[in-house]
LUMFI-783649 format. One record per residue: residue number from 1; chain; x, y, z of N, C-alpha, C in turn. Coordinates in steps of 0.2 Angstrom, whole numbers, plus 2048, in hexadecimal, padded with zeros to 3 digits. Example, Ala and Ser with C-alpha at 12.3 -4.5 7.8 and 13.67 -1.06 7.14 Angstrom:
REM LUMFI-783649
(atom 1,"A",(842,7E4,827),(83E,7EA,827),(842,7F0,827))
(atom 2,"A",(840,7F5,823),(844,7FB,824),(840,800,827))
//
This chain:
REM LUMFI-783649
(atom 1,"A",(871,82B,85D),(871,82B,855),(872,823,854))
(atom 2,"A",(86E,820,84F),(86F,81A,84D),(875,819,848))
(atom 3,"A",(879,815,84A),(87F,814,845),(87E,810,83F))
(atom 4,"A",(882,810,83A),(881,80C,834),(880,804,836))
(atom 5,"A",(884,802,83B),(884,7FB,83C),(87E,7F9,840))
(atom 6,"A",(87B,7FD,844),(874,7FC,846),(86F,7FC,841))
(atom 7,"A",(86F,801,83C),(86A,801,837),(86B,7FB,833))
(atom 8,"A",(871,7F8,832),(871,7F3,82D),(86E,7EC,830))
(atom 9,"A",(86D,7ED,837),(86A,7E7,83A),(862,7E7,83A))
(atom 10,"A",(85F,7EC,837),(858,7ED,836),(856,7E8,831))
(atom 11,"A",(851,7E4,832),(84E,7DF,82D),(848,7E2,829))
(atom 12,"A",(844,7E6,82D),(83E,7E9,829),(83C,7EF,82D))
(atom 13,"A",(838,7F3,82A),(834,7F8,82D),(82D,7F8,82A))
(atom 14,"A",(828,7F7,82E),(821,7F6,82B),(81C,7FA,82F))
(atom 15,"A",(819,7FE,82B),(813,802,82E),(80D,7FD,82F))
(atom 16,"A",(809,7FF,834),(803,7FC,835),(7FD,800,831))
(atom 17,"A",(7FA,7FD,82D),(7F5,800,829),(7EE,7FE,82B))
(atom 18,"A",(7E9,802,82D),(7E3,801,82F),(7DE,7FE,82A))
(atom 19,"A",(7D9,7FA,82D),(7D4,7F7,828),(7CD,7F8,82C))
(atom 20,"A",(7C9,7FB,828),(7C2,7FC,82B),(7BE,7F5,82B))
(atom 21,"A",(7BF,7F2,825),(7BC,7EB,824),(7C2,7E7,822))
(atom 22,"A",(7C4,7E3,827),(7CB,7DF,826),(7CB,7DB,81F))
(atom 23,"A",(7C5,7D7,81E),(7C5,7D2,818),(7C5,7D6,812))
(atom 24,"A",(7C1,7DC,812),(7C1,7E0,80C),(7C8,7E3,80A))
(atom 25,"A",(7CC,7E5,80F),(7D2,7E8,80E),(7D7,7E2,80C))
(atom 26,"A",(7D7,7DC,80F),(7DB,7D7,80D),(7DA,7D5,805))
(atom 27,"A",(7D3,7D5,803),(7D2,7D4,7FC),(7D4,7DA,7F8))
(atom 28,"A",(7D4,7E0,7FA),(7D6,7E5,7F6),(7DE,7E5,7F5))
(atom 29,"A",(7E2,7E4,7FA),(7E9,7E3,7F9),(7EB,7DD,7F6))
(atom 30,"A",(7E8,7D8,7F6),(7E9,7D2,7F2),(7E8,7D3,7EB))
(atom 31,"A",(7E2,7D7,7E9),(7E1,7D9,7E3),(7E7,7DD,7E0))
(atom 32,"A",(7E9,7E1,7E4),(7EF,7E5,7E1),(7F5,7E1,7E0))
(atom 33,"A",(7F6,7DB,7E3),(7FC,7D7,7E2),(7FF,7D6,7E8))
(atom 34,"A",(7FD,7D8,7EE),(800,7D6,7F4),(7FF,7CF,7F6))
(atom 35,"A",(803,7CC,7F9),(802,7C5,7FC),(801,7C6,804))
(atom 36,"A",(7FC,7C2,806),(7FB,7C3,80D),(7FC,7BD,811))
(atom 37,"A",(7FF,7BE,817),(801,7B9,81C),(7FD,7BB,822))
(atom 38,"A",(7F8,7B7,824),(7F4,7B9,82A),(7F9,7B7,830))
(atom 39,"A",(7FA,7BC,835),(7FE,7BC,83B),(7F9,7BA,841))
(atom 40,"A",(7F3,7BB,840),(7EE,7BA,845),(7E7,7BC,842))
(atom 41,"A",(7E2,7BC,847),(7DB,7BE,844),(7DB,7C5,842))
(atom 42,"A",(7DF,7C9,844),(7DE,7D1,843),(7E4,7D4,840))
(atom 43,"A",(7E8,7D0,83D),(7EE,7D3,83A),(7F1,7CF,835))
(atom 44,"A",(7F4,7D2,82F),(7F7,7CE,82A),(7FD,7D2,827))
(atom 45,"A",(802,7CE,825),(808,7D1,822),(806,7D1,81B))
(atom 46,"A",(806,7D7,818),(805,7D8,811),(80C,7D9,80D))
(atom 47,"A",(80D,7D5,808),(814,7D5,805),(814,7D6,7FD))
(atom 48,"A",(818,7DA,7FB),(81A,7DA,7F4),(821,7D7,7F3))
(atom 49,"A",(822,7D2,7EF),(829,7CF,7EE),(82B,7CA,7F4))
(atom 50,"A",(831,7C8,7F3),(833,7C2,7F7),(83A,7C4,7FB))
(atom 51,"A",(83B,7C1,800),(842,7C1,804),(843,7C8,806))
(atom 52,"A",(849,7CA,806),(84C,7D1,809),(849,7D6,804))
(atom 53,"A",(848,7D5,7FE),(846,7DA,7F9),(83E,7DB,7FA))
(atom 54,"A",(83B,7D8,7FE),(833,7D9,7FF),(832,7DF,802))
(atom 55,"A",(82C,7E2,800),(829,7E8,803),(823,7E6,807))
(atom 56,"A",(822,7E8,80D),(81C,7E6,811),(819,7EB,816))
(atom 57,"A",(813,7EA,818),(810,7ED,81D),(80B,7E8,821))
(atom 58,"A",(809,7EB,827),(805,7E7,82B),(7FE,7E9,82A))
(atom 59,"A",(7F9,7E6,828),(7F2,7E8,827),(7EF,7E5,82E))
(atom 60,"A",(7EC,7EA,831),(7E9,7E9,838),(7E1,7EA,838))
(atom 61,"A",(7DE,7E6,83B),(7D7,7E6,83C),(7D5,7EB,842))
(atom 62,"A",(7D7,7F1,840),(7D6,7F7,845),(7D4,7FD,841))
(atom 63,"A",(7D0,801,843),(7CE,807,83E),(7CC,80D,843))
(atom 64,"A",(7CF,812,841),(7CD,819,844),(7CD,81D,83E))
(atom 65,"A",(7C7,820,83C),(7C6,824,836),(7CB,829,835))
(atom 66,"A",(7CC,82D,83A),(7D1,833,839),(7D8,831,837))
(atom 67,"A",(7DA,82B,83A),(7E1,828,839),(7E1,826,832))
(atom 68,"A",(7DC,821,830),(7DC,81E,82A),(7DC,823,824))
(atom 69,"A",(7D8,828,825),(7D7,82D,81F),(7DD,832,81F))
(atom 70,"A",(7E1,832,824),(7E7,836,824),(7EE,832,822))
(atom 71,"A",(7ED,82C,822),(7F3,828,820),(7F4,827,819))
(atom 72,"A",(7FB,828,817),(7FD,828,810),(803,823,810))
(atom 73,"A",(802,81E,80B),(808,81A,809),(80B,81C,803))
(atom 74,"A",(811,81B,802),(815,81D,7FC),(818,816,7F9))
(atom 75,"A",(816,815,7F3),(819,80F,7F0),(81D,811,7EA))
(atom 76,"A",(824,811,7EA),(828,814,7E5),(829,80E,7E0))
(atom 77,"A",(828,80F,7D9),(828,80A,7D4),(82D,80C,7CF))
(atom 78,"A",(82F,807,7CB),(833,809,7C5),(82F,80B,7BF))
(atom 79,"A",(82A,807,7BE),(825,808,7B8),(81E,809,7BA))
(atom 80,"A",(81D,810,7BB),(816,812,7BE),(811,810,7B9))
(atom 81,"A",(812,811,7B2),(80D,810,7AD),(80B,808,7AD))
(atom 82,"A",(810,804,7AE),(80E,7FD,7AF),(80A,7FC,7B5))
(atom 83,"A",(80C,7FF,7BB),(808,7FE,7C1),(801,801,7C0))
(atom 84,"A",(800,807,7BC),(7FA,80A,7BB),(7F5,805,7B7))
(atom 85,"A",(7F8,802,7B2),(7F4,7FE,7AE),(7F1,7F8,7B2))
(atom 86,"A",(7F5,7F6,7B7),(7F3,7F0,7BC),(7ED,7F3,7C0))
(atom 87,"A",(7EF,7F9,7C3),(7EA,7FC,7C8),(7E3,7FD,7C4))
(atom 88,"A",(7E4,800,7BE),(7DE,802,7BA),(7D9,7FC,7B8))
(atom 89,"A",(7DD,7F7,7B7),(7D9,7F1,7B5),(7D6,7ED,7BA))
(atom 90,"A",(7D7,7EF,7C0),(7D4,7EB,7C6),(7CD,7ED,7C8))
(atom 91,"A",(7CB,7F3,7C6),(7C4,7F6,7C7),(7C3,7F6,7CF))
(atom 92,"A",(7C8,7F9,7D2),(7C8,7F9,7D9),(7C2,7FD,7DC))
(atom 93,"A",(7C0,803,7D9),(7BB,807,7DB),(7B4,803,7DB))
(atom 94,"A",(7B3,7FF,7D6),(7AD,7FB,7D6),(7AD,7F5,7DA))
(atom 95,"A",(7B3,7F2,7DB),(7B4,7EB,7DF),(7B4,7ED,7E6))
(atom 96,"A",(7B7,7F2,7E8),(7B8,7F3,7EF),(7B5,7FA,7F2))
(atom 97,"A",(7B0,7FD,7EE),(7AD,803,7F0),(7B2,808,7F3))
(atom 98,"A",(7B7,80A,7EF),(7BC,80F,7F1),(7BC,814,7EB))
(atom 99,"A",(7BF,81A,7ED),(7BF,81F,7E8),(7C3,81C,7E2))
(atom 100,"A",(7C1,81F,7DC),(7C5,81C,7D6),(7CC,81E,7D6))
(atom 101,"A",(7D1,81A,7D5),(7D8,81C,7D4),(7D9,822,7CF))
(atom 102,"A",(7DE,826,7D1),(7DF,82B,7CD),(7E6,82A,7C9))
(atom 103,"A",(7E5,82B,7C2),(7EB,829,7BE),(7F1,82D,7BF))
(atom 104,"A",(7F7,82B,7BD),(7FD,82E,7BE),(7FD,835,7BB))
(atom 105,"A",(801,83A,7BF),(802,840,7BD),(808,843,7C0))
(atom 106,"A",(80B,847,7BD),(811,84A,7C0),(80F,84F,7C5))
(atom 107,"A",(812,84F,7CB),(811,853,7D1),(816,858,7D1))
(atom 108,"A",(815,85E,7D4),(819,863,7D5),(820,862,7D8))
(atom 109,"A",(820,85C,7DC),(826,85A,7E0),(82A,856,7DC))
(atom 110,"A",(828,855,7D5),(82D,851,7D1),(82B,84A,7CF))
(atom 111,"A",(827,847,7D3),(825,840,7D2),(81F,83F,7CE))
(atom 112,"A",(81E,83A,7CA),(818,838,7C7),(814,833,7CC))
(atom 113,"A",(80E,835,7CD),(80A,831,7D3),(803,82F,7D0))
(atom 114,"A",(802,829,7D2),(7FB,827,7D1),(7F8,826,7D8))
(atom 115,"A",(7F2,827,7D9),(7EF,827,7E0),(7EA,821,7E0))
(atom 116,"A",(7EA,81D,7E6),(7E5,818,7E7),(7E3,818,7EE))
(atom 117,"A",(7DD,818,7F0),(7DA,817,7F6),(7D8,810,7F8))
(atom 118,"A",(7DA,80E,7FE),(7D7,807,800),(7D0,808,803))
(atom 119,"A",(7CD,802,805),(7C7,802,808),(7C6,806,80F))
(atom 120,"A",(7CC,807,812),(7CB,80B,819),(7CC,812,818))
(atom 121,"A",(7CE,814,811),(7D0,81B,810),(7D7,81D,810))
(atom 122,"A",(7DC,818,811),(7E3,819,810),(7E5,81B,809))
(atom 123,"A",(7E8,820,808),(7EA,823,802),(7F1,820,800))
(atom 124,"A",(7F2,81D,7FA),(7F8,81A,7F8),(7FB,81F,7F2))
(atom 125,"A",(801,821,7F2),(804,824,7ED),(809,81F,7E9))
(atom 126,"A",(807,81D,7E3),(80B,819,7DF),(80F,81D,7DB))
(atom 127,"A",(815,81D,7DC),(819,823,7D8),(81F,820,7D5))
(atom 128,"A",(822,824,7D0),(828,823,7CD),(82C,82A,7CB))
(atom 129,"A",(832,829,7CA),(836,82F,7C9),(835,832,7C1))
(atom 130,"A",(832,82D,7BD),(831,82F,7B6),(82A,82D,7B4))
//
């Protein structure tokens, strides 16, 4: 069992998100508002926010269709309507040839969720409690 003192030493936990076309995925996430820091030719750190309060994942130039289309990311936000206005204004489906984002709706498990697909087929749940 990991003790509280070991858990307090964790600096971050970042999933690896696949990209079918790396440059297209970089552009997609940058349009959403993520900042990218290239860590090499085939990987980038994608961040929202700064410092210890930042949220991030690693975008990798690696693609397996079955994996990408079964991966879901969950972004919990305080103001889903404001996020939705931002997402809807981007025209992601036209710009990046992705399915049109789905507007927020109350789900049976209690959260309001908007759905966004990235260019590799990864599904993002942008959610709030109200």
